[in-house]
C-alpha positions in Angstrom: 0.0 0.0 0.0 1.4 3.5 -0.9 1.0 6.7 1.0 -1.1 8.4 -1.7 -4.1 8.6 0.6 -2.3 10.2 3.5 -2.5 13.9 4.2 0.7 16.0 3.8 0.8 16.5 7.6 0.6 12.8 8.3 3.4 12.1 5.6 5.6 14.7 7.3 5.0 13.2 10.8 5.9 9.8 9.4 9.1 11.1 7.7 10.0 12.7 11.0 9.4 9.6 13.0 11.5 7.5 10.5 14.4 10.0 10.6 14.5 10.2 14.4 14.5 6.4 14.7 17.3 6.2 12.2 19.3 8.8 14.1 18.7 7.0 17.4 20.1 3.8 15.7 23.2 5.7 14.3 23.8 7.3 17.7 23.9 3.9 19.3 26.6 3.0 16.8 28.4 6.4 17.5 28.1 7.4 13.7 27.8 11.1 14.4 28.5 12.4 10.9 25.8 10.1 9.5 23.4 11.5 12.1 24.3 15.1 10.9 23.6 14.2 7.3 20.2 12.9 8.4 19.5 16.0 10.3 20.3 18.2 7.3 17.5 16.6 5.3 15.1 18.6 7.4 14.5 22.3 8.1 15.8 24.2 11.2 12.5 23.8 13.2 12.5 20.0 12.7 16.2 19.8 13.4 15.6 21.6 16.7 12.8 19.2 17.7 15.1 16.3 16.8 17.9 17.6 19.0 15.4 17.8 21.9 14.3 14.3 21.3 17.9 13.2 21.2 18.6 14.8 24.5 15.6 13.1 26.1 16.6 9.7 24.7 20.3 10.0 25.4 21.8 13.0 27.1 22.8 16.7 26.7 26.3 15.8 25.5 25.2 14.0 22.4 22.7 16.7 21.6 25.6 19.3 21.8 27.9 17.1 19.7 25.3 17.0 16.9 24.5 20.7 17.2 28.2 21.6 16.8 28.5 19.3 13.8 25.9 21.4 12.0 27.1 24.0 9.4 27.5 27.4 11.1 24.8 29.2 9.4 22.3 26.4 10.0 23.3 26.0 13.6 22.3 29.7 14.3 18.8 29.2 12.8 18.4 25.9 14.8 19.6 27.6 18.1 16.9 30.3 17.6 14.2 27.6 17.6 15.3 25.9 20.8 13.9 26.7 24.2 15.8 29.1 26.4 16.7 26.3 28.7 18.2 24.2 25.9 20.0 27.3 24.6 21.6 28.0 28.0 22.8 24.4 28.3 24.4 24.6 25.0 26.1 27.9 25.7 27.5 26.5 29.0 29.3 23.8 26.9 30.4 25.3 23.7 33.5 27.6 23.3 33.5 31.4 23.6 34.2 31.9 19.9 31.1 29.7 19.1 29.0 31.7 21.6 30.1 35.0 20.0 29.4 33.8 16.5 25.8 32.6 17.4 24.9 35.7 19.3 26.3 37.9 16.5 24.1 36.1 13.9 20.9 35.9 16.0 18.2 38.5 15.5 18.6 41.1 18.2 15.5 40.3 20.2 16.4 36.6 20.2 19.9 37.6 21.4 18.5 39.7 24.3 16.2 36.7 25.3 19.3 34.5 25.6 21.4 37.1 27.5 18.6 37.7 30.0 18.9 34.1 31.1 22.7 33.7 31.0 24.8 34.0 34.3 26.0 37.6 34.8 29.7 36.5 34.5 29.1 35.2 30.9 27.1 38.2 30.0 29.8 40.5 31.2 32.4 38.5 29.1 30.2 38.8 26.0 29.6 42.5 26.5 33.3 43.2 27.1 34.0 42.0 23.6 31.2 43.9 21.9 31.6 47.3 20.3 30.9 50.3 22.6 27.7 51.3 20.7 26.4 47.8 20.6 27.1 47.3 24.3 25.1 50.4 25.2 22.2 49.2 23.1 22.2 45.8 24.7 22.4 47.2 28.2 19.4 49.5 27.4 17.3 46.5 26.3 18.4 44.4 29.3 17.0 47.0 31.6 13.4 46.8 30.4 11.0 45.0 32.7 10.5 41.3 32.1 7.2 40.6 30.2 7.0 44.1 29.0 6.9 45.6 25.4 10.4 46.7 25.8 11.6 43.2 26.6 9.7 41.9 23.5 10.7 44.4 20.9 13.6 44.5 18.4 15.4 47.6 17.2 15.8 46.1 13.7 13.2 48.0 11.7 13.1 50.2 8.6 12.7 53.9 9.2 12.0 56.6 6.6 11.7 60.4 6.4 8.5 62.0 5.3 10.4 63.9 2.6 11.6 60.7 1.0 10.0 59.8 -2.2 8.6 56.3 -3.0 11.8 55.7 -5.1 14.0 56.7 -2.2 12.1 54.5 0.3 12.3 51.4 -2.0 16.0 51.8 -2.5 16.5 52.2 1.3 14.4 48.9 1.8 16.7 47.1 -0.6 19.8 48.3 1.2 18.7 47.4 4.8 15.9 45.0 4.3 18.0 41.8 4.9 19.0 43.2 8.4 15.5 44.2 9.4 12.9 42.2 11.3 10.3 42.9 8.7 10.0 45.0 5.5 6.3 45.0 5.2 5.8 48.1 7.4 8.1 51.1 7.5 8.2 53.8 10.2 8.3 57.4 9.3 10.4 59.5 11.9 11.1 63.2 12.3 14.6 64.5 13.1 14.1 63.7 16.8 13.2 60.1 16.0 9.6 60.7 17.0 7.1 58.5 15.2 4.9 60.5 13.0 3.4 57.8 10.8 3.7 54.3 9.2 3.7 53.2 5.6 3.2 49.7 4.3 5.2 48.0 1.5 2.0 47.6 -0.4 1.4 51.3 -0.4 5.0 52.1 -1.6 4.8 49.4 -4.4 1.6 50.8 -5.7 2.5 54.5 -5.6 4.3 56.4 -8.3 8.1 56.8 -7.7 7.9 60.5 -7.2 5.2 60.5 -4.6 6.4 61.8 -1.1 6.2 59.3 1.7 4.2 61.9 3.6 1.3 61.6 1.2 0.8 57.9 1.6 1.8 57.4 5.3 -0.8 56.7 8.0 -0.7 59.2 10.7 -1.5 58.5 14.4 -0.5 54.8 14.3 -1.4 52.3 16.9 1.6 52.0 19.3 2.6 50.2 22.5 4.7 51.9 25.2 7.9 50.3 26.4 6.5 49.7 29.8 3.2 48.1 28.6 2.6 44.5 29.8 3.0 41.9 27.1 -0.7 41.0 27.5 -1.7 44.5 26.5 0.5 44.2 23.5 -1.1 40.9 22.7 -4.5 42.5 22.9 -3.4 45.1 20.3 -2.3 42.4 17.9 -5.6 40.5 18.4 -7.7 43.6 17.9 -6.0 45.1 14.9 -4.4 42.0 13.2 -1.1 43.8 12.4 2.2 42.0 11.6 4.1 44.4 13.6 3.4 47.3 16.2 5.8 50.1 17.0 7.0 50.6 20.5 7.6 54.2 21.8 9.0 55.8 24.9 7.6 58.6 27.0 8.5 61.2 24.4 6.9 59.2 21.6 10.4 58.3 20.1 10.4 54.9 18.3 12.6 52.5 20.2 11.6 49.2 18.5 8.9 47.1 17.1 7.2 44.0 18.3 6.4 41.4 15.5 3.7 38.8 15.3 6.0 35.9 15.7 7.0 37.2 19.2 3.3 37.6 20.1 2.6 34.0 19.2 5.1 33.0 21.8 3.3 35.3 24.3 -0.1 33.9 23.5 1.2 30.3 24.1 2.9 31.5 27.4 -0.1 33.4 28.7 -2.6 30.6 27.7 -0.4 27.9 29.4 -0.2 30.1 32.5 -4.0 30.6 32.6 -4.7 26.8 32.1 -2.2 26.0 34.9 -3.8 28.4 37.3 -7.2 27.3 36.5 -6.0 23.9 37.4 -4.6 25.0 40.8 -1.0 25.2 39.8 0.5 28.3 41.5 4.2 28.2 40.6 4.1 28.1 36.7 7.2 27.2 34.8 8.5 27.7 31.3 9.7 24.2 31.3 7.9 21.3 29.5 6.1 18.7 31.6 8.7 16.0 31.1 11.6 18.3 31.6 10.4 19.3 35.2 11.7 17.3 38.1 9.3 15.5 40.6 10.2 18.2 43.2 9.4 21.0 40.8 6.0 19.4 40.1 5.3 19.1 43.9 6.2 22.7 44.5 3.9 23.8 41.8 0.9 21.8 43.0 1.1 21.3 46.7 0.4 24.8 48.0 -2.9 25.2 46.2 -3.9 21.6 47.1 -3.1 22.4 50.8 -5.2 25.5 50.6 -8.2 23.6 49.1 -7.9 20.9 51.6 -8.2 23.4 54.3 -11.2 24.9 52.7 -12.9 21.4 53.0 -12.5 21.6 56.7 -15.3 24.1 56.5 -17.3 21.8 54.3 -16.9 19.0 56.8 -17.9 21.4 59.6 -21.1 22.3 57.8 -22.0 18.5 57.4 -21.1 17.9 61.0 -23.4 20.7 62.3 -26.3 19.1 60.4 -25.5 15.6 61.4 -28.6 15.3 63.5 -30.9 16.5 60.8 -29.3 14.0 58.3 -29.8 11.1 60.8 -33.6 11.9 60.7 -33.9 11.8 56.9 -31.0 9.6 55.6 -32.1 9.8 52.0 -30.9 13.4 52.0 -27.3 12.1 52.1 -27.7 10.3 48.7 -28.2 13.6 46.9 -25.4 15.7 48.5 -22.8 14.7 45.9 -25.2 15.6 43.0 -25.9 19.0 44.4 -22.2 19.7 45.2 -21.1 18.6 41.7 -23.9 20.5 40.0 -23.0 23.7 41.9 -19.3 23.3 41.1 -19.9 22.7 37.4 -22.4 25.6 37.1 -19.9 27.9 38.7 -17.0 26.7 36.6 -19.0 27.1 33.4 -19.7 30.8 34.2 -16.2 31.6 35.4 -14.7 30.1 32.3 -16.9 32.0 30.0 -16.3 35.3 31.9 -12.5 34.8 32.1 -12.5 34.2 28.4 -14.7 37.2 27.7 -12.4 39.5 29.7 -9.3 38.0 28.0 -10.7 38.8 24.6 -12.1 42.2 25.5 -15.7 41.1 25.0 -16.5 41.9 28.7 -15.4 44.9 30.7 -15.7 45.5 34.4 -18.4 48.0 33.6 -20.6 45.2 32.3 -21.0 43.9 35.9 -24.9 44.3 36.0 -25.3 43.0 32.4 -23.3 39.8 33.3 -25.2 39.1 36.5 -28.6 39.7 35.0 -27.9 37.3 32.1 -26.4 34.7 34.4 -29.4 34.8 36.7 -31.8 34.1 33.8 -29.6 31.3 32.5 -29.4 29.8 35.9 -33.1 29.9 36.4 -33.8 28.1 33.2 -31.0 25.5 33.8 -32.0 25.0 37.4 -35.7 24.4 36.7 -34.8 22.0 33.9 -32.4 19.9 36.1 -34.9 20.0 39.0 -37.8 18.9 36.7 -35.8 15.7 35.7 -34.6 15.0 39.2 -38.1 15.3 40.7 -39.3 12.3 38.7 -36.2 10.4 39.4 -36.4 10.9 43.2 -40.1 10.2 43.4 -40.7 7.3 40.8 -37.2 5.7 40.6 -35.8 6.2 44.1 -39.3 5.9 45.7 -38.7 8.9 48.1 -41.5 11.1 49.5 -42.5 14.1 47.3 -41.4 16.4 50.1 -37.8 15.0 49.9 -37.9 15.5 46.1 -39.2 19.1 46.5 -36.3 19.8 49.0 -33.7 18.5 46.6 -35.2 20.2 43.5 -35.7 23.6 45.2 -32.1 23.4 46.5 -30.9 22.6 43.0 -32.5 25.7 41.6 -31.0 27.9 44.3 -27.6 26.2 44.1 -27.4 26.8 40.3 -28.4 30.4 40.6 -26.0 31.2 43.4 -23.1 29.2 41.8 -23.5 31.0 38.5 -23.7 34.4 40.2 -20.4 33.7 42.2 -18.8 32.1 39.1 -19.4 35.2 37.0 -18.6 37.7 39.7 -15.5 36.3 41.2 -13.3 36.6 38.1 -14.4 40.2 37.7 -13.7 41.0 41.3 -10.3 39.4 41.0 -9.5 41.6 38.0 -10.7 44.6 39.9 -8.3 44.1 42.8 -5.4 43.0 40.5 -5.5 39.2 41.0 -5.3 36.9 37.9 -9.0 36.0 37.2 -7.8 32.4 36.2 -7.3 31.7 39.8 -11.1 31.9 40.3 -11.9 28.9 38.2 -11.4 25.2 38.6 -10.6 23.9 42.2 -11.2 27.4 43.8 -14.7 27.6 42.3 -15.5 23.9 43.2 -14.5 24.6 46.9 -16.6 27.7 47.3 -19.7 26.2 45.6 -19.4 23.0 47.6 -19.8 25.0 50.9 -22.7 27.0 49.4 -24.4 24.0 48.0 -24.5 22.1 51.4 -25.5 25.2 53.3 -28.4 25.9 50.9 -29.4 22.2 50.9 -29.5 21.9 54.7 -31.4 25.3 55.1 -34.0 24.1 52.6 -34.3 20.7 54.4 -34.9 22.6 57.6 -37.6 24.7 56.1 -39.5 22.1 54.1 -38.9 18.9 56.3 -38.9 20.6 59.7 -35.8 18.9 60.8 
């Protein structure tokens, strides 16, 4: 059977798997140059992935041996695709001249990312050999706050003057384009390097040669400030769909640009962080799951689990305080897990939707009353629907008295309403006081709604069953 029915993606995956298995066999036989030849059949992204697989299968040393065997120009591209941890491990092994070559050839923003993670003694050694002007520029970028627009940006952009003609601009792009992060958007500066407009390559190509840049540039462009958080920059890209956004200082001087490839990394990082926090993992890490030690996993998970365990002491106290009532109507115990689970799920649904809405800009803090009114209406319909089904189950299948069914069902409606109100309001409250809203979902929501569900249930039992 041939592979004519396989999709291109599946074929690529199969080719990758076959190559990595072949490399593993060659490494067992210590045929390193044959391994290098196999690696060079693939692009830099796949080579980087293969090197990581080799490290996991064997060790760091063999990964570095193969990395050093790559042609210099390819090794730089591969280095840029590796994680920061892998980059640092490689730098700690290779020679100083190799380090200098890699850092010289890397894009400026990638070089800054590496330098930020290196030990200070190695950074000092690298900076000592750099030209004075380059050293000053690197130090400036290293001082920007982590996770800010300044830390994300690159100074490798194309700048024009408003008096330039289209012909002048295109010639300038040809001269410096290869050293720039992007050529698709150019930035028009005045003599003080203040940003006064942007012009796209499309506009330049379609305009007559003698047209002044001032006539086709877009004034008042969307910009980010050097101190803006990376999430704010991410929101700008999401909202406007640009390939690059200029970054300015307090005096509106252009200091760099952030490109969409950098934002893709930010989106992955922020999404991962939110997912981890929604799952009750406090100490998030940039490392992949398999690269983290057991102790690192324990440190990330234990604090939140301990806090949640303590919260269940309150839940246990609620049950204990109603122990006598439960002993009078034992059938009430059967439906406790259902009410607690339904409350937790209802609250988690609402909190997830609200967190997403705030992250995408669909929901603002000013929408407080709109959100709560919508969630109440949804909760009433959902609660009545679930209670209707449960009433028939409790009476006709479980053969319990109608009053017990009424207690459970009325509790169900109230629990769903309260859980959805809390689930929608807690993330907004968290954002208001400066806490990550993602912490208000998952285990935290389940703990709070469990306590509320039980309290509501026992109160309703007391009112309807006189216990």
